[in-house]
DORONU-407461 format. One record per atom (N, C-alpha, C): x negated, y negated, z negated; residue in one letter. Coordinates in steps of 0.1 Angstrom, whole numbers, padded with zeros to 4 digits, always signed. Atoms other than C-alpha are relative to their C-alpha. Example, Ala and Ser with C-alpha at 12.3 -4.5 7.8 and 13.67 -1.06 7.14 Angstrom:
-0009+0012+0000A-0123+0045-0078A-0009-0012+0000A+0009+0011+0000S-0137+0011-0071S+0008-0011-0008S
% end
This chain:
+0009-0011+0002M+0054-0050+1312M+0007+0009-0011M-0006-0009+0009K+0068-0019+1296K-0010+0006-0010K+0009-0005+0010N+0055-0005+1264N+0005+0015-0003N-0004-0014+0001Y+0056+0033+1264Y-0004+0006-0014Y+0004-0006+0012P+0055+0054+1232P-0011+0010+0002P+0011-0009-0002P+0024+0076+1227P+0005+0014+0004P-0005-0014-0003R+0045+0108+1229R+0004+0001+0015R-0003+0000-0015F+0058+0098+1264F-0013+0000+0008F+0013+0000-0007K+0022+0091+1275K-0006+0014+0000K+0005-0014+0001A+0011+0125+1263A+0008+0010+0008A-0008-0008-0008D+0040+0142+1279D-0002-0002+0015D+0003+0003-0014A+0033+0124+1312A-0013+0006+0005A+0013-0006-0004V-0003+0135+1312V+0001+0015+0001V-0002-0015+0000A+0007+0171+1303A+0008+0004+0013A-0008-0003-0012L+0032+0170+1332L-0009+0000+0012L+0009+0002-0011Y+0005+0158+1356Y-0009+0012+0000Y+0010-0011+0001Q-0019+0186+1344Q+0007+0013+0004Q-0007-0013-0002S+0008+0213+1347S+0005+0001+0015S-0004+0000-0014R+0016+0204+1384R-0012-0002+0009R+0012+0003-0008P-0017+0209+1403P+0002-0004+0014P-0003+0004-0013E+0000+0205+1436E+0005-0015+0002E-0005+0013+0000A+0014+0171+1427A-0011-0011-0002A+0009+0012+0002T-0004+0137+1430T+0004-0008-0011T-0004+0010+0010I-0004+0110+1404I+0011-0008+0005I-0011+0008-0006R+0018+0090+1427R+0013+0007-0001R-0013-0008+0000Q+0044+0118+1429Q+0005+0002-0014Q-0004-0001+0014V+0044+0124+1391V+0005-0013-0005V-0005+0013+0005A+0047+0087+1384A+0013-0004+0006A-0013+0003-0006A+0076+0084+1408A+0011+0008-0007A-0009-0008+0007D+0093+0113+1391D+0003-0006-0014D-0002+0005+0014L+0088+0096+1357L+0005-0015+0000L-0004+0014-0001G+0097+0061+1370G-0010-0010-0006G+0011+0009+0005T+0063+0046+1360T-0009-0004+0012T+0010+0005-0010N+0036+0028+1380N-0011+0011+0001N+0011-0010-0001P+0010+0052+1394P-0013-0004-0007P+0012+0004+0006E-0018+0031+1381E+0001+0001-0016E-0002-0002+0014T-0003+0032+1346T-0003+0015-0004T+0002-0014+0003L-0002+0070+1347L-0015+0004+0002L+0015-0003-0003R-0038+0071+1362R-0008-0004-0012R+0008+0004+0012N-0050+0051+1332N+0003+0009-0012N-0003-0009+0011W-0032+0074+1307W-0008+0013+0002W+0007-0012-0003V-0048+0104+1325V-0015-0002-0003V+0014+0003+0003R-0083+0088+1323R-0002-0001-0015R+0002+0002+0015A-0078+0078+1286A+0001+0014-0007A-0001-0013+0006A-0068+0114+1278A-0012+0009+0003A+0011-0008-0004G-0099+0127+1295G+0004+0012+0009G-0005-0011-0008A-0078+0150+1317A-0005-0002+0014A+0005+0001-0014S-0092+0158+1351S+0004+0012+0007S-0003-0011-0009R-0085+0180+1380R-0010-0001+0011R+0010+0000-0011P-0108+0190+1409P+0004-0010+0011P-0003+0010-0011R-0111+0163+1436R-0001+0007+0013R+0000-0005-0013G-0107+0168+1472G+0012+0008+0003G-0011-0009-0004R-0084+0192+1491R+0001+0012-0009R-0003-0012+0009R-0068+0219+1470R+0000+0012+0009R+0001-0013-0007A-0077+0254+1482A+0013+0008-0001A-0012-0008+0002E-0044+0268+1469E+0011-0002+0010E-0011+0004-0009V-0022+0250+1494V-0006+0000+0014V+0005+0001-0014P-0032+0260+1530P+0009-0009+0008P-0008+0009-0008T-0021+0234+1555T+0001+0007+0014T-0003-0005-0013K-0004+0245+1587K+0002-0011+0009K-0004+0011-0009P-0002+0224+1618P+0015-0001+0001P-0014+0002-0001P+0032+0209+1622P+0006+0006+0013P-0006-0006-0011T+0056+0226+1645T+0004-0012+0009T-0004+0011-0009P+0067+0205+1676P+0012-0007-0005P-0012+0006+0006L+0100+0199+1659L-0003-0009-0012L+0004+0008+0011E+0084+0186+1627E-0008-0012+0005E+0008+0011-0005A+0060+0164+1647A+0010-0010+0006A-0009+0010-0007E+0089+0149+1667E+0009-0007-0011E-0007+0007+0011N+0109+0143+1634N-0008-0011-0006N+0009+0010+0006A+0079+0125+1619A-0001-0012+0009A+0001+0012-0009A+0075+0103+1650A+0013-0008+0000A-0013+0007+0000L+0113+0095+1650L+0002-0007-0013L-0001+0007+0012R+0112+0087+1613R-0008-0013+0000R+0009+0012-0001K+0083+0063+1619K+0006-0011+0008K-0006+0010-0008K+0101+0046+1647K+0012-0006-0006K-0012+0006+0007V+0133+0042+1626V-0005-0010-0010V+0005+0010+0009R+0112+0025+1599R-0004-0013+0006R+0005+0012-0007E+0096+0002+1624E+0012-0009+0005E-0012+0007-0005L+0130-0007+1639L+0008-0007-0012L-0007+0006+0012E+0145-0013+1604E-0007-0012-0005E+0008+0011+0004E+0116-0036+1595E+0003-0012+0010E-0003+0011-0010E+0121-0056+1628E+0014-0006-0002E-0013+0005+0002R+0158-0058+1622R+0001-0009-0012R+0000+0008+0012E+0152-0071+1587E-0006-0014+0002E+0007+0012-0003I+0128-0097+1600I+0009-0010+0008I-0010+0008-0008L+0153-0109+1626L+0011-0005-0008L-0011+0004+0009R+0181-0110+1600R-0004-0012-0008R+0004+0011+0008K+0160-0132+1578K-0003-0013+0008K+0002+0011-0009A+0150-0154+1607A+0013-0007+0004A-0013+0005-0003A+0186-0158+1617A+0006-0008-0011A-0005+0007+0012T+0196-0168+1582T-0008-0013-0002T+0008+0012+0002C+0167-0193+1580C+0004-0011+0010C-0002+0010-0010F+0175-0210+1613F+0015-0003+0002F-0014+0002-0002A+0213-0208+1610A+0004-0015-0003A-0004+0014+0004G+0214-0243+1594G-0006-0010+0010G+0006+0009-0010E+0192-0258+1622E+0006+0002+0014E-0004-0001-0014T+0207-0265+1656T-0007-0011+0008T+0007+0010-0008R+0185-0282+1681R+0004+0003+0015R-0004-0002-0014W+0200-0286+1716W-0008-0009+0009W
% end
């Protein structure tokens, strides 16, 4: 468990407040901290932002190319997970030979 100095905590909360388009998860990733840790600091500081969808950022439907890229990225992640599972299984059973 890391112990962060008070100045770092205050700067992290200020950064979160200064970036209304960013989520706690995104800011925490930028800082290298756990999102729940940052969320606790924000709550302790009494900082808040409006909940729900932000009106400032209009969402557009993805173009066909973007949708296809997203689907392909998802498929790549699934295949990588399957490959890793098979790799672990092969390592596990490499010592056992039953004929």
